C-alpha positions in Angstrom: 0.0 -0.3 0.1 1.4 3.3 -1.0 1.6 6.4 1.2 2.4 9.9 0.3 5.7 9.4 2.7 6.6 6.5 1.1 6.5 7.5 -2.6 8.5 10.8 -1.4 10.9 8.7 -0.2 11.0 6.3 -3.8 11.3 9.6 -5.7 13.7 11.2 -3.5 16.0 8.0 -4.3 16.1 9.6 -8.2 17.0 12.8 -6.8 13.5 14.5 -7.0 11.6 16.5 -4.6 8.2 15.8 -4.5 7.6 18.9 -2.3 9.1 21.1 -4.6 6.9 19.7 -7.5 3.9 20.1 -5.3 4.8 23.9 -4.8 5.6 24.5 -8.4 2.6 23.4 -9.4 0.5 25.4 -7.3 2.2 28.6 -9.2 1.3 27.7 -12.7 -2.5 29.0 -14.1 -3.8 27.2 -16.7 -6.5 29.8 -18.6 -9.7 27.9 -19.2 -11.7 28.6 -22.1 -15.5 30.0 -21.8 -16.3 28.1 -25.2 -16.4 24.4 -24.1 -19.2 25.4 -22.3 -21.8 26.3 -24.8 -20.3 24.5 -28.1 -19.2 28.0 -29.4 -22.0 29.4 -29.4 -22.0 32.8 -27.6 -24.2 35.6 -26.4 -24.9 38.1 -29.1 -27.1 38.2 -31.9 -26.0 35.7 -34.9 -25.6 37.2 -38.5 -23.3 35.3 -40.4 -22.2 31.5 -40.2 -19.3 30.2 -38.0 -16.6 30.2 -40.4 -12.7 29.4 -39.8 -13.6 25.8 -39.6 -14.7 25.7 -36.4 -18.0 23.3 -35.6 -19.3 21.3 -32.4 -20.3 18.0 -32.8 -23.1 16.3 -30.7 -26.0 17.7 -28.7 -24.8 16.4 -25.3 -27.9 17.9 -22.5 -26.6 20.6 -20.6 -25.2 23.3 -22.9 -25.2 26.7 -20.9 -27.4 28.8 -22.8 -27.2 32.1 -20.8 -24.2 34.2 -19.2 -25.6 33.2 -16.0 -25.8 29.3 -16.5 -22.0 29.2 -17.9 -20.8 30.8 -15.1 -22.7 28.5 -12.6 -20.9 25.4 -14.8 -17.5 27.5 -14.5 -18.1 27.9 -10.5 -18.6 24.1 -10.3 -16.0 23.2 -12.8 -13.0 25.6 -10.9 -13.9 23.7 -7.8 -13.1 20.5 -9.5 -9.9 21.6 -10.3 -6.9 22.0 -8.1 -5.5 25.7 -7.8 -6.7 29.1 -8.6 -6.8 29.4 -12.8 -8.1 31.9 -15.4 -10.9 32.1 -17.7 -10.2 32.9 -21.7 -13.4 35.0 -22.7 -14.3 35.4 -26.4 -15.7 38.9 -27.7 -19.1 37.0 -28.6 -19.7 36.2 -25.0 -20.7 39.5 -23.8 -23.2 39.9 -21.0 -25.8 42.5 -21.6 -29.3 43.7 -22.7 -27.6 45.8 -25.6 -26.9 44.5 -29.2 -23.8 46.3 -30.3 -22.0 44.9 -33.4 -18.6 43.9 -33.0 -16.8 47.3 -33.7 -19.3 48.8 -31.3 -18.6 46.9 -28.3 -17.1 48.4 -24.9 -15.7 47.2 -21.5 -19.6 47.6 -19.9 -20.6 45.0 -22.4 -18.2 42.4 -20.4 -18.6 43.7 -16.6 -20.4 41.1 -15.3 -17.9 39.1 -16.2 -15.1 40.7 -14.5 -17.4 41.2 -11.1 -17.3 37.3 -11.4 -13.7 36.9 -12.0 -13.1 39.0 -8.8 -15.4 37.4 -6.8 -13.9 34.0 -7.9 -10.1 35.7 -7.6 -9.0 34.5 -11.1 -7.7 36.5 -13.9 -9.2 36.9 -17.6 -8.0 36.5 -20.8 -9.6 37.5 -24.1 -10.0 37.2 -27.6 -11.4 38.8 -30.8 -14.1 37.3 -32.3 -13.3 37.4 -36.1 -15.7 34.6 -37.4 -19.9 33.7 -36.9 -20.5 37.2 -38.7 -21.9 38.2 -42.0 -18.6 40.3 -42.4 -16.4 37.3 -42.0 -18.5 34.9 -44.5 -16.1 35.1 -47.4 -13.3 33.6 -44.8 -11.5 37.1 -44.9 -11.2 39.7 -42.3 -8.2 41.6 -41.6 -7.1 40.7 -45.2 -10.2 41.2 -47.2 -9.6 43.4 -50.2 -12.7 45.4 -49.4 -11.4 48.3 -47.5 -14.6 48.8 -45.5 -14.6 45.2 -44.2 -11.1 45.7 -43.2 -11.7 48.9 -41.6 -14.7 47.0 -39.4 -12.7 44.4 -38.2 -10.0 46.6 -37.0 -12.0 48.6 -34.9 -13.7 45.5 -33.6 -9.5 44.1 -32.9 -9.0 48.0 -31.4 -11.9 47.6 -29.0 -11.0 44.3 -27.7 -7.6 45.8 -26.8 -9.2 48.2 -24.8 -11.5 45.8 -23.3 -8.5 43.3 -22.5 -6.4 46.3 -21.0 -9.3 47.3 -18.5 -9.9 43.3 -17.7 -6.0 43.4 -16.7 -6.4 46.5 -14.7 -9.8 45.8 -13.3 -8.3 42.6 -12.0 -4.4 43.0 -11.4 -3.4 40.7 -13.7 -2.4 40.6 -17.2 -4.9 39.8 -20.0 -4.0 38.2 -22.9 -5.7 39.4 -25.9 -5.1 36.6 -28.7 -5.8 37.4 -32.1 -6.9 34.5 -34.8 -8.6 35.3 -38.0 -9.9 32.4 -40.0 -8.7 34.3 -43.5 -7.9 32.1 -46.3 -9.0 30.2 -49.4 -10.6 27.2 -50.5 -8.3 26.7 -53.3 -5.2 27.8 -54.5 -4.8 31.4 -54.8 -3.1 33.1 -57.6 -2.0 36.0 -55.5 -1.0 34.7 -52.0 1.3 37.8 -51.1 -1.4 40.5 -51.1 -3.7 39.0 -48.6 -0.4 38.7 -46.2 0.5 42.5 -46.8 -3.0 43.5 -46.1 -3.4 41.3 -42.9 0.2 42.8 -41.9 -1.4 46.3 -42.6 -4.3 45.8 -40.6 -2.8 44.1 -37.7 -0.3 47.3 -37.7 -3.2 49.5 -37.3 -5.0 47.2 -34.7 -2.1 47.1 -32.3 -0.7 50.8 -33.1 -1.7 51.9 -29.6 0.5 50.8 -26.8 -1.0 49.6 -23.4 0.6 48.8 -20.2 1.9 45.6 -20.9 1.4 44.7 -16.9 -2.5 44.8 -18.1 -2.8 43.6 -21.6 -0.6 42.0 -24.0 -1.5 40.9 -27.5 -1.0 37.6 -29.2 -0.6 36.2 -32.7 -1.8 32.7 -33.4 -1.3 30.8 -36.5 -3.1 27.9 -38.4 -2.2 25.6 -40.9 -5.6 24.9 -42.5 -9.5 24.8 -41.8 -12.5 24.2 -43.3 -13.1 25.9 -46.6 -9.5 27.7 -46.2 -7.7 24.1 -47.3 -5.4 25.6 -49.7 -4.0 28.6 -48.2 -4.1 30.1 -44.5 -3.3 34.0 -44.5 -1.8 34.0 -41.1 0.3 30.9 -41.3 2.8 29.8 -38.7 5.8 31.6 -41.0 3.7 34.5 -41.2 3.2 35.1 -37.6 6.2 34.2 -36.3 8.1 36.8 -38.5 5.3 39.3 -37.4 5.7 38.2 -33.7 9.6 38.5 -33.9 9.2 42.3 -35.8 6.3 43.6 -33.7 7.2 41.9 -30.3 4.2 40.4 -29.4 3.5 37.0 -27.6 3.2 34.4 -30.1 0.5 31.6 -30.0 1.0 28.0 -30.9 -2.6 25.9 -30.6 -1.6 22.0 -31.1 -4.3 21.7 -33.6 -3.1 23.7 -36.4 0.1 21.9 -37.4 0.4 19.1 -39.6 -0.5 15.9 -37.7 2.8 15.0 -37.9 4.6 17.8 -36.4 5.2 17.7 -32.5 4.3 21.1 -30.8 6.8 20.4 -28.2 10.0 20.3 -30.9 8.7 23.9 -31.8 8.7 25.6 -28.1 12.8 26.1 -28.0 13.1 26.7 -31.1 10.9 29.9 -31.4 11.7 31.1 -27.6 14.8 31.8 -29.3 13.4 34.3 -31.3 10.3 35.8 -28.9 10.1 36.7 -25.4 6.5 35.1 -24.4 4.3 32.3 -25.9 0.9 31.2 -25.2 0.0 27.8 -26.0 -3.4 26.6 -26.9 -3.4 22.8 -25.6 -5.9 20.8 -28.1 -6.2 17.2 -29.3 -6.5 17.0 -33.2 -7.3 13.8 -34.6 -6.2 13.7 -38.2 -7.2 17.3 -38.5 -8.0 20.0 -35.9 -11.1 18.5 -34.6 -10.5 19.8 -30.8 -10.8 16.9 -29.0 -10.7 17.0 -25.0 -7.1 16.5 -24.2 -5.8 13.2 -23.1 -2.6 11.9 -20.5 -1.5 11.8 -24.0 2.5 11.3 -25.4 1.9 14.7 -27.0 0.9 16.5 -24.2 3.6 15.2 -21.9 5.9 16.1 -24.0 5.2 19.8 -24.4 5.3 20.1 -20.6 8.3 18.1 -20.2 9.8 20.7 -22.8 8.2 23.9 -20.8 9.9 22.3 -17.9 13.1 21.0 -19.2 14.0 23.7 -21.5 12.6 26.4 -18.6 10.0 28.0 -20.4 7.2 27.8 -17.6 7.7 31.5 -16.7 7.8 32.7 -20.3 4.6 30.8 -21.7 0.9 31.4 -20.9 -0.9 28.0 -20.9 -4.9 27.8 -22.4 -7.0 25.2 -23.5 -8.8 25.1 -26.6 -11.0 22.4 -27.3 -14.7 21.6 -27.4 -16.6 18.4 -27.4 -20.7 18.3 -27.4 -20.9 14.5 -27.2 -19.8 14.6 -23.5 -20.6 16.3 -20.2 -19.3 19.8 -21.1 -18.5 20.4 -17.4 -16.8 17.0 -17.5 -14.5 17.8 -20.5 -13.3 21.0 -18.6 -12.6 19.3 -15.6 -10.7 16.4 -17.0 -8.9 18.2 -19.6 -7.7 20.9 -17.1 -6.6 18.2 -14.6 -4.7 16.3 -17.3 -2.6 19.6 -18.3 -1.8 19.7 -14.7 -1.0 15.9 -14.5 1.2 16.3 -17.4 3.0 19.3 -15.5 3.4 17.4 -12.6 5.0 14.3 -14.4 7.2 16.7 -15.9 8.3 18.2 -12.7 8.8 14.7 -11.3 11.5 13.6 -14.0 15.0 13.4 -12.7 15.8 16.0 -15.4 19.5 16.7 -13.8 20.3 13.1 -14.6 18.7 12.9 -18.0 20.6 16.1 -19.0 23.7 14.4 -17.5 23.3 11.3 -19.8 22.5 13.3 -22.6 25.5 15.6 -22.5 27.8 12.7 -22.0 26.3 11.2 -25.0 25.2 8.2 -22.9 21.9 7.6 -25.0 21.7 4.0 -22.9 21.6 5.6 -19.6 19.0 8.4 -20.9 16.9 5.6 -22.4 16.7 3.6 -19.3 16.3 6.7 -17.0 13.4 7.7 -19.0 11.3 4.3 -19.1 12.0 3.5 -15.9 10.8 6.9 -14.3 7.1 6.0 -16.4 6.8 3.4 -13.6 7.6 6.1 -10.6 3.7 6.0 -8.6 3.2 9.6 -9.8 -0.6 9.5 -9.4 -0.3 9.3 -5.3 1.7 12.8 -5.6 -1.3 14.1 -7.5 -3.6 12.4 -5.2 -1.6 14.6 -2.2 -2.1 17.7 -4.6 -5.2 17.3 -4.6 -5.9 16.8 -1.1 -3.9 19.9 -0.1 -6.0 21.9 -2.5 -9.5 20.6 -1.6 -10.3 18.6 -4.4 -11.6 15.0 -5.2 -10.0 12.5 -7.0 -11.0 9.1 -8.8 -14.4 8.2 -8.1 -15.6 10.7 -5.8 -14.5 13.2 -8.4 -16.7 10.4 -10.8 -19.7 10.8 -8.4 -19.1 14.9 -8.3 -19.3 15.4 -12.2 -22.2 12.7 -12.8 -24.2 14.6 -9.9 -24.0 18.1 -11.5 -24.8 16.9 -15.2 -27.9 15.2 -14.0 -28.5 18.5 -12.6 -27.9 20.8 -15.7 -29.5 17.6 -17.8 -32.8 19.7 -17.7 -31.8 22.3 -19.5 -32.1 19.8 -22.8 
């Protein structure tokens, strides 16, 4: 029968201090995404199709239909996740009786979210919404050849930056305002450089005003392709890596936005040489950008290991980006977020000094043996101890809580 003290001693034999790992994990906030709770529907009047290849499949009962329902689901979910975290909010989730268009939104339209975040003692992150609008139906926004449409979206982006800055000021925590546009072409374009020139110009105008970085920071997010933009994405990885480097913005890497054979963990140390700060959107692509709920998979663990081994945790904002409507939405939030934390804990419990020493000495056999044997160490006992200290359930107790809450919200239909 394992006890925490016996497991603590077992890890100590490998040169790992479990107390240090637990204390470090307490300090790592995960930005949980609001759109898992309602299948990326939002709370504004719809004027266009989804766009950008965004779609949630399934119709599991319990979808949040109002801001109050969504906040109630979030309250429950946070209570099941150890530690204090953040909420990532999209501009389409305003909470107001007014009906402003995207180029007319103001801080007041999101004030209830800020008040709630203060009560929860959590930070907020923000995103302009460049999809699900009639002016995005061409799958072109900031790169649209129509200057009027570009100006509309530039103004939307400017307003989200102002809102994000005020959120950061109110909550005393830097609000990351992440920019992703669905712009691209379904079939091969003749002219690739013009839309990219228009996108660069639009972004320059959008982020021209300088805000206090302690309150708000801009992030830019690339993508390989999406439904309806299979042939070319204007904001490609190369475009945004260059842009983030030149303009000193945060660079966002989404695990679902690359070719299925690419390993995002390998990109972190490379781009960290060129940009100061990184934002991760942790997801689980299955053959394409399918946004499955993350598992305790090799890909997630390798990413966490890279963050720890390359000492990038202090330079990286970690956010989640998945949405599955075939299962309980609150369970998706809770299990997905906890899986991200478990990956980080596993990485923090690695005997990294021994592994790096073996690697630097070109002793790859030793590296191989340590890596594989360390996988058998009972990290789950350390996780249970972490959860117990943070007052959150584990195992069957967690499952009972998740099932009980799902039964409660299933009456929504």
